N, C-alpha and C positions, 0 to 999 in steps of 0.2 A: 772158283768159290762163292758162294751166295754171300750177299750183303748182310752184315749184322742188322737184324729187324727186331730191336728192342720194343717191347710193347709199351706205348706211351702211357705215362701214369695217369694222364688226365682221361684216357679212355678206358682204364682198367680199373674197375672198382676194387678196393682192397678186399681180399677174400675170394676173389674169382678162383676158379677150379686150378688148383696147382698140379693136378694130374695131366693137365694139358701143356705144362711149361717145362721148360729145361732151364736149370739155373747155373750161372757162372759159379765155378768152384772156388774163386778167391773172393770176389765182391758179392756173389748172389744176385746178379742181375738177372732178371728173368727174360726167357727167349722162347719162341715158339717151336724151334727144331733144334737138333744137336749141332748141325752145321753153322747155324748162325751163332750159337753159343760159342763154339771153337774159334770162329773168326774174331769174335769179340775178346776172348781170352788172349789171343795172339796180339791183338791191337792194344789193349789195354794193359795188360800183365806181363812185363818182360821176362820175368824169371819166377816160375812156380815150383822149380824142381825141389828147393828145400821145403816148401810148404807141404808138397805132395809127399816128400820123404817122412815129414814128421806126422803127417796124417796116417800113413801106413803104420807107424810106430804106435799111434793111438789106437788104431783098429787092432794091432797085435795086443796090446795091453787089454782091450776089451774082449778079444778071444779067450785070453786066460781068465778074466773075470767071469765070462759065461760059463766056462768049464770048471770053476771051482765048486767043490761040494757045498759051499755055503749058499752060493747062488741058486744051484740046482734044489737044494732043500728049500729055499725060500720061495721058489717058484712052484714047487710041489704044495707047499703049505697054502700059497694063495689059491691054486686051483682047487685044492681040496675045501677050502672056505667058500670058494664061489659055487661050487657044486652043492653046498648045502644051504645056498642063498635063494630066496624067492625072487621071482622076476621083479625088476624095478628096484631092488634093494642092493644090487651089486656094488655100486659106488660107495654106499654106506658101509659095506663090509670091508672094501679097500682102505677106506679112511680110519676105521677103527682098528684095522690090522697095522697100520703105520704110524698113526699119530701118536704124540707123545702122552704119557700119563700126567695130566694137568695137575692133579692132586700132588703128585710127587715133585713135580717142578715147582710148584708154589711153596710147599714146605720147604724145599731146598733153598728157594729165594730167600724165604723168611729167615732161615738159620744163617745164610750168609750175610743178610742185610744187618741182622742183629750183632754178628761178630765185628762188622765195620762200625756201626753207629754206636755201639757200646764201648768202643776203643777210645779211652779219653785223650790218647796221644794224636789221634786222627781228627776228630771233631768234624764228621762228614756226614752228608745225606747221601743216601743210596737210591738211584733212579734205574729201574729196569728198562731195556728197550729190546727191540729184535722180536724173535717168535714168541718169547715169553709174553709180551704185551699184545702182540696182533692175534694170538690165537691160532698160529700156524705152526706150532712146533711139531716137529716129528720125533721118533724115538731115539734118534741120534743128535738131536739138536743141543746146542749149548746153552749157558746163560750169559746174556750180555748186560753189563752194568756201566752206569756212569756215576762217578763219584764227584760231589760237589763240596768243596770246603766251606764250613762254616767259621774257619778261624782264618782271620785277615793275615796272620803270619805264614799261613800255608795256602794262601790264594794262589800263588805261582804254581801252575801245572807241574812244572819239573820238579820242585821241592815236595809237593804232594806225591808226585810218582816215586820218588825216592824212598819217602817215608812209607808208602804201602808196600813197596817192594821188600823192605826190610822186615816189615811186620808178617807178610806172608811167608818169608823164609823162617821166621822162628816159630810160626803158628803150627799146632798140631792137627788143626781142621783141614789144611790145604797141603797138597803135594804137588810134585812136577811144575814147580814156579819157574817160568820163563818170561823174559822182558823183550819186547820188540819196540826199541826205542826210535828206529829210523823209518817207521812206516809213516803215511800220510796222518794218521792219527795213531800215536804211540799207544799201546796196549800192554797190559800184563796178563799173562794167560797161565791158568793154574788148574787143578782139579780138586773137586770137592772131595774130601777123604771118605766121608760116611756113604755117599750115593755114587761117586765115581763120575759125576757130571763134570763137564768141562766149563770153565768160566773165563770170559774175556772182560777186562776191566779198563775204562779209559777214562781220564781225568781232564782232558783237554777240549772235548767237542761235545756239547750237549745236544747238538741238532739231531741226531738220531733218535733221541727219546721224542721229539715233536714228530717226526716222520712216521714212527712206529704208532703213536697215539692216532694219527689220521688213518693209517690202514686198519687199526682195531676198530675205530668208529665206523668206517666204511664197511668192513667185513660183518660187524655186528647188526647192521641194518637188515641184511637179508640172508637167510640160511643158504640159499642158492648159490650166491656170490662167495660165500665162505667155503663151501664145498668146491667149488670151481678153482679157487686160488690154492687150496690145499692139495687138490688132486695135481694140479700143474707142478707144485713143489716136489710132490712125491715122484711124479714123472721125471723131472728134471735130475733129482737125486739118483734115481735108479738107472738113468741112461749116462750119469756123470756129464750131463749138460751143465747143471749147477754143481760147481765144485770150487775149492779153494784156488785162488790165483787165475780164475777165469770168469765166467758168469756166476754173479752171486744171487741169491733169492730175491733180494731187493730189486735187481735188474729185471728179473722175471715178472715180478709183480708190477713194476713200471710199464713193461711191454703189454701187460694185461690191462692197465689203465687205459693206455692209448687206444688199444683194441675196442674197449667198451665205449671210449669217448667217440671213435670214428663212427661206430655204429649208432651213436646219439642215445645210448644206454646210460652214459653218465657225463655230467658236464665238466668242462675244463676246470682246473684249479684256479685259473684267473676268474672264472664264472663264481666259483664257490667263495672267492674272497670278496665278492662286491657287496655282500649283505652283512658283513661283520667288521669290527674295528681291527686294525692290524696288530699283530704279536710279533714285535720285531726282536729278533735274537742276533746280535753281531750283524746287523744290517739285512737280514733275511726275514721275510714276512710268512710266519708259519699259521696265520689265522685261516679259518675255513668255517663255513656254514653248510651243513648238508641238507638244508631245507630244499634245495632245487634237485636233489638226487631222486629221480623217479624209481619206482619198483621195477624189477626186471619183467619182461613179458612173460605171463602166466603160461602161454602156449609154447615157451621155448624152454626145453629141458636142460639140466646141466650139461648132460652129455653133448647136445647140440651147441652150447656155449664153448666146450672144450673143442669140438671140431671147428668152430668158427675162429678160435685163437690160432689154431695152426694154419688155417687158410689165410687168414691176416698177415701172419708172420711170413710166409712164404710169398706173399704178393708185394712186398716192400723192397725197394732197390736201396739197399743199406749202404751202398758206396757213395750215394749223394744225399741220404736222407738223415735228418735229425727227427727223432721220436720224442715229442715234448708233451708230457702230461699237463704241464702248465698251460700250453696252447690247445691241447685237447686235440693234436692232430700230427701227421707227418708232414714236415716241410723241408725244402731245399737247405741243406746246412750252410751253403756258401752265401745264398742270398739272404739268410738270416743272421747267422753269427759273424760272417766275414764281411758283411756289407754295412758301413756306417748307417745308422737309423734303420736297419732292417729288422732289429729286434728291440724296441725301445725299452722293454721291461728289464731285459738282460742287462743292458748297459746302465740302467738307472741302478739296479742292484749292486753291479760292480762299483759303482760310486758309492752307495750306502755301506757296504762292507768295507770300504776303504776309510770312509769317514768314521765308523764305529770300532774298528781294530786299529787304524793308524797306518795302515800299510797296504798297497794294492794286492788284490787277491790274484791268485792264479786264473787265467782264463779258461774257458772251456776247451777241452782237448778234442778238437774236431779233426785231428789228423789220425785218430784211431780208426780201427776196422769197423767198428760199431759205435754209434753216437746215439745214446739214449740219456735224455736230461733227467736230472732228479726234479721230482714234483715242485719242490720248493727252492732248494739250492740251485739257480739257474745256471751257475758257473761250473756245476759238477756233472762229469759224464759217468754215470753209474756203470757203463759198459767199457770203461777205460781198460780194463785188464784182459778183455777178450783179444787174443791173437788171432792171426789169419787162420792158423791151423786149428784153433778152437772153433772159431767161427765156420770154417768149412766143415767140421763135424756137427756142429748145432744146427747148422742150415739144413744138412743132408738129413738128421733126425727129425726136424721140422716137416721137410718135404715129405718124407715117408709116412709120418703121423697123418699129414693132411691127405695123402693119397689113401690110408687105410679108411678114411671117412668117406671116400668114394667108392669103396668096395662093397657091393651089394651083399656078399656072403657074411662080412665081418659086422655090417650094420644090421643084419637081421639077428645076430646073436651077440648082444651086448657083453656077454661073459667072454666070448673069444676076442672082442675087440679090446676090452681092458687088458686081457692077458698080452695081447700082441703089443699094445702101447708100452706096457712095462718090461716086457721080457722078449716078445717075439721079434719086435721091431730090430733090436740090436742083433739078435741071433740072425736075422735075415741080411742085414747090413754086412756082417761079417761073412756070411756064407756067400753072397753075391760077389763080394770083393775078392774072395780068393779062388772062386771057381770060374769067374767070368772076366778077370782082369785082361784087357786087351794087350797084345804083345806090341811094344813099340816098333813102329817101321824104322827099317835101317836107313841112315842118313844118305840121300841121293848124291851122286856125284855133282859137284858145282853147286850144291844146296839149292837144287831145283825145287820148285814149289809144287807139291803134290795136286793132282786134280781134285775137283770136287767129288767125282766118282770114287777116287782112292780114299778120301775121307770117310764118305759114306760106307764104303767097304769095311773101314775099321770099326766105324761107330754104330752103324745100324744093325739090329738083330736079323740074322739071315734064316734061311729055310730051314737049318740045321735045328731050329726050335720051333716046329710048327705046333707044339701045344701051347705056346704063349698066347695069352688073351691080349686084348687091345690095351687094358690096364697094365699089365706086365710089361708090354713093349714101352710103354711111357716110363715105367719104373726103370726099366733096363737103360733107356736113353739117359736118365738123370744119373744113374749109377755110372754108366760108361764114361759120361763126360769128366769124370774125376781125374782121368789121365789125359794130359794133352802130349800127343805125339811130338817128339823133339826133333823131328826132321823138318819141320816146317820154319821158314826164315821169320825174323823179327818183322812186325809190320808197324813198329814204333820206335823212332830214334830220338834221343834227347840230348841236349848239351847245355851246361850252365856256365854263366857269364857273371863275374863278380867285379865290382869296381876296384882298380888298382890304385895305389897310392898316387902314381902319376895322372891317372884319370882324375882323380879328385884334386890334385894340385892345379891342373890345367883348368879345371872348371871353376875352381875357388875364385880365381881373378876375374873371370867372366861374371860369375854371380855377384861380386861386390861392385863390379862397375856397371851393372844394369839395374833397373828398376824392377825388383821382383816381389812376390809374395813372401812376406817375412815369416809366415808360419810354415813354410815349405822347408825341408831339409835339403842338403845338397845332393843327397842319394835320389831325392825325387827327380831333380834336373838331370842327373846322370841317367837315370831311366828314360826320361822323355827323349835325351838325345839319342839313346842307343835304339829305342824303338823306332824313331824316325830314320835313323841310319840303317836299319835292317830293312824298313819298307822300301828305302831308296835302292838298296842293293839288289833287292829282288826283283823291283819293277824296271830300273834303269840300267843296271849291270846284267842281270841275268834274263832281262825282257820277259818277265812273267806277268799274266794276268791275275790280279788279285781281287777276289770278291769277299768282302766281309761277311762272316757267318754270324759270329757272336762277339761281344765286347763288353768289358767292365772297365772303363777308362779310370786310371791309367795302367792298371795291373793285369789286364787280361785282354788278348785279342786272338781270335781265330779266323783265318781266311782259307777260302778255297782256292787253290793255286792251279793254274794251267799253264802249259808250254808246249809249243810244237817244234822248236828248234833248240838243239843243244848248244848253249852259250856258256857253259861252265867248264867243259873240258878243254885242254890244250891252251890254257891261257898263260901268259908270262906273268909271273907274280912278283918280280923284284922291280924296284926302281932302277932306273939308269943313273950314273953319276950325274950330279947337276940338276936333278929333278926332284928336290925334296917338296913334300906337301902336294904333290899331283897324283897321288896313288888312285884316288877316285877317277880322276879325268882320264888317265891312261887306260884304266879297265873300261871306262865308258867308251873310249874311242875303239878298243878292242871289239865291244859288243857291236859297234856300227859296222865294222869290218866282217865280223862273223855272220851277221845278218845278210849281209851282201853275198857272201861265198857260200854258206850254209843252207839258206832258204831253197827248198826245192831239191836238195841232195837227200836221196833216201838214206844214206849212211849216218847222216846228221840230224834227221828227223826223229822226233819223239812223239810219244802221246803221253804226257805227263799229267796226272791228275791226282792231287792229294790235299791234304789239309796241313797248313802251318800255323802253329800256335806259339804265343809269347805269353808267359805267366811270370809275374813277379810276386816276391813276398810282400806283405804289408808294410814292412820297413823299408822297401825299395832297394835292399841290399843284395838281392839276388834275382837273376833273370834267366828262367828256364825256356829254352827253345825246343820246341818238339815238332817232328814231321811224321805224318802217317799217311799211308796209302788210302784211296778211296776203294769202295767195293768194285772188283773187277780189275783192279791195278795192283793187286798185291806182289805180281812178279817184279815190279819196279822198286821193291824193297830188298830184293836181293843184292848180293855184294856188288855185282856190276850193273844193277838197276839204275835207271835214271834218277829216281828219288834219293838213293843213296849218294850217287855221285854228285848231285846238286847240293845236298846237305854237307858233304865233305868239303866241296868247294867253297861253301858259305863259311863254314868254320875257319877253313884256311884264309879266306879273304879278311874275315874280321879280325883275325889274330894279327894281320900285317897292316891293317888300316888303323893308322894312329889316332888317339883319341883328339890329339891337337887338331889333326884335319878335320875329323868329324866336326869340331866346334866351329871351324872356319865356315862350315856349310849350314850351320843350324841357328836359328833364332831363338833365343831363350824365352823371350816375351811371347812369342806367337805359338812355340811349341811346334813350329813347321820348319822344314828345312827350307833354306834359301834357295831359289831357283838358280841353276847352274848353266 
């Protein structure tokens, strides 16, 4: 099997041709061919079966939607409208067809605002936010409101929430009243009786009003930018990319901001805040000045900007990247958010929020599938609700949209291109999935790894489809890579280690008796001891060569490991009577004997080459061991492979090697093992 050959981020400009790449179906990492993509999925993603099943369910739902009379009628209506449109006006026709009636929306808002502000029992001010403010409302958009109490007795959001809820239940102006108390921001949802418009009301978080004003002011500067954002929102809604419980419209707009910033078409929020006084709301600075915002290039059409957005999104490695409108770029999320001092503005804002509200805020959710930072609230991941299944679908939609902008036939006819983006793309995705889904290979006896030729036979289009063009071949590759054959062995194995009570008890006496750094927790020293112990086991007991590849002390290490003699099988793992505290020494002596008897013996020789990594959590309370094969050595990860046997022996040895003995061979002050 070929080695994974991920395209380096530093050598690939965002927006490079997505049609020339294949993307991982789980983390969306880009690759130059299907074989490399498959190898990556086997290495990095242990179990994608459930994700793939959910993805197929999503496509089944999409199939039903496409076949519905409503969708077919809507598409016919769009095609009819486009047929009557002059060249160059197609986008305008689409926007007019789907955007909301602003007069109706504003009249409804005025009526709703009067209902609340004239209610003497409430004494509130009503502030709109969301699409009503940004000017990006569609015909199915709701009205988002924030209620601010002007009565000191109702200043508590919870009391105001209950008061508003009782009022809505009694009112003849509203119906279908429900409350969602346990959301991140509790809301009351209702329907305006006269117009049927849905309304979401919150009383505890004014932040969205400031975000919406920024988007409004930015969109109003240039009509081209407003049309770009509005079309992307329509596209997201039509393909169910933007939906409740997954990606929201604000997340899509945040992606667009980063896209424009990377292209140097929009300054970062950090730059926009340099020429204005801060506007602090609960520790968050919402100030901005748009003086530095340049006009979009006159020679660049809105359609080109749309294509550039899709190309940008398909060039990002979402597995490792934080998309930050505040910084105006895509950065490594671990190097910034998980590294002390890696993102000073983020750390400063966390401290400011704690000072303002009196409690520590929740940190950024960097463990989610996609990490997109709010432009102003730096601790908020606006993509936190996107599941792996959602992202698999979203990414494929973006890949196919980017490929459409590489299709000469569609580019020559914008009318067809718009129809394809809004309806044809989903239709093609469903058709390809149902017609060309590869049949999983049967599991080989002994779990033998298939050859590279077998993989290519499953994944690469054959001569049965000679009519396929080069572009179609690329699309077929990205499509087929959705399904990972289940007959291949794992190429990554992990093991978790947690400190036991006995470990901490043994370490506690040592910590108290030695001169140590007082700002370190006992778990920190537990981690140091374990890391050094494992390094000693690998080098002194298993006689492996370790070459450090990556590190972020003390929480992360990755070594390239090599071995030529099997020193891990056939060991005596039990201590003999009268030999307490000599477990390491006994195994070390066994290693000396093994090297004498096994060196030069073909039956005991191995060609072990892989990667061994240790990663600890920030609180040092969990240590993950991970082993994976190097390219060309995947067979060593089979059940009877040398890497698998080594990892099993390591886990067994660590479980029987008492922590008390580990401490005897470790110097707490130097963080290094004492020579034995």
